[in-house]
C-alpha positions, 0 to 999 in steps of 0.5 A: 349745405351741399347735398342732393335735393328734389322739389316737393311741396305746394310752393315748389321750393327745393327741399332735401329729403333724408329718409332716416334709418329706422332700424338703426333708430330702433336699435339705439332706443332698445339698447338704451332701454336695456341700460336701466336699473334692474332693481326698479320698476319700469325703465329707470335711469336716474341721473348720476347713477351707474345706468346713466353713466353707461347710457352716456358712454353708449351715446358718446360711442355713437357720436364718435364712431357712427356720426364722426363727431368730436366728443367732449363733456362740458364743465356742467356735465353735458355730453356734446358732439360737434361736427365742424362746419365749412366756416367758423361761427355759431353752432346749430344745436340739437339734442335732448336728455337721457335720464328718466324718472323712477319707473319711467319709459323708453322714449322720453328724452332718448328719442330726441338724442337718437334722432339728432345723432341720426340726422348727422349720421345720414349727413355723413353717409350722404356726404352733406357738408354743413356751413355752420358747426352742428352740435348734439347735446345730451343734457345732464339731469333733465328730470328731477334729481336726488339734489332737488333740482332738474334741468341741471345741464341746460341751466348751466348752459344758460348761465343759471347756476352758480358754484355756490349753489352747486356746492351747497346742494346735497343728495341723501348720501351727503354728496354735493352736486359739484362732486356728482358733476365731477363724477360725470366728467364735468368740472364745476370750477370752470362753470363759466365756460359751460355758459353759451350765448347767441354768439356761439349758438345759432339756434336750438332744436329739440325733438321730443315725445309729446307726453300728452294725448293731442297728437295721438287722439287726432292721429297727427304725426307732428306737433310744432311747439309754440312754447312751454307753459309757465308754472305757479306752485303753492301750498294751501294749509287748512287748519280745523280742529281735531276731535273725537270722531264718535262723539263730535256732532256733524254740525259741530265739526271743523273738519280740515279734510272735508274743507281740504277736499272742497279746496281740491275740487275748487282748483279743478273747477277753476282751471276748467274755466279757461282753455290752456290752463291745467291745475293739479293737487299732487300731494297732501299731508293729513294730521293726525291721519287716524280713523277715529279722529276728525282731521285737524290739519290738511296741507295741499301742494298744488300747481297751475300751468299755462302758456299765458301769464295772464291766465296763470294769474287769473286762475290763481286769484280765482282759486284764492277767492274760492279758498276764502269762501270755504274758510267762511262757510266751514269756519276753518283757517286757511293759509295760502302760499304761491310763487312762480316756479317757472315763467312761460316761454314763447319759442322763436316765432320765425323758427316755429313757422320754419318748422311748420313750413318744412312740414308743409313742404314734406307733406306731413300733417302737423298742428301747433301746440304748447307744451305743458311739461318742462324741458331743457329747451325752456332754458336754452330759449333764454340764450338763442332762438329755440323750438321743439318738434313733438311726436305722438305718445300712444294714449298720451302716456309718459313717465310710466312703463307703458310710454310708447311712440311708434318708430315710424313717428320718430322717423318722421320727426327725425326727417323734419328735424333734419330738413329744418336743420338744413334750411337753418344751415343754408339761410343762417 
């Protein structure tokens, strides 16, 4: 990659500094924030909606008009802009997603897409010539969709979707996922053509807000992500006996809610035993859910996350042991189900170290950390070397209207992204 450089950092290695245009980044994030639903709270841009279409159109114009990219939509619906390199070969892939959760924020996903575009805009403005092709991708439907599936675009890119599954999934209107992808510009009949591999992807880098408190609480601007936590999800059904709440003595009750409450606290207690493990009971069903009836059945829907598969297994088995104790002490029946929802993903160690080295040479404070949230990068990591760059989320807030990341932090992350991309292009 050709461009002006200056020596920086402790090792004296030459590194090209590209200061991003912060006003332009802010302009784009604010513009995309306005492309949200006026009927929903917060900033809502669900996948496969009119708001999502408008956001994709806006980003496509940025790719074409400002970054000078050739733009296409792949068969699974990913929006991709390509900058040709001096020679043919595998591409350097950058990107994230544009869709939000209902009542979400302005920075999740969007920051990564805008940062990737800014990298190429600055390359264009400075006359930088890249050796390898560079592709920017706005993945389709990273967040949970109305079809009961998330990370649809990256799953398709990794070859994890089949035509049969795409045509079998329907939303509340009866529309199939295949129809929705076609409306987004994709073509599920050519699904195999969306699949990528290490033969045509040299590496994937994704800038993303942390969505947690670590960076903000430590006042550190950059997180170098080592991997994405695996998730075990399950269901615990507590079966007691429904009785009249006024006539049944306390010592004669088989209260499913009381036993279920203890099960909730048991999962919390178990997951606090090990660093790097988190557990949540996020939803419950209660029957008959009446003030004057002792609850007869309670169902808990839970998950446990960790980057380490051994700790995942240990936490789940410890929780199951706690449930056996509750069952014996309270005389209720407890049914337990669990399954691995997603495997832990360790990012490419050499790529992680390269990003850390770029931070060192730029003089930017950083730490290494794992992601507890899922990302498109987890699927791309199965086909090519992958890593992520985190920037701080104020007070750790995300998936809410209060989600905030300083533009200056997005700028620093963009510079790390740009310099890492240049090094990969040079050494790739």
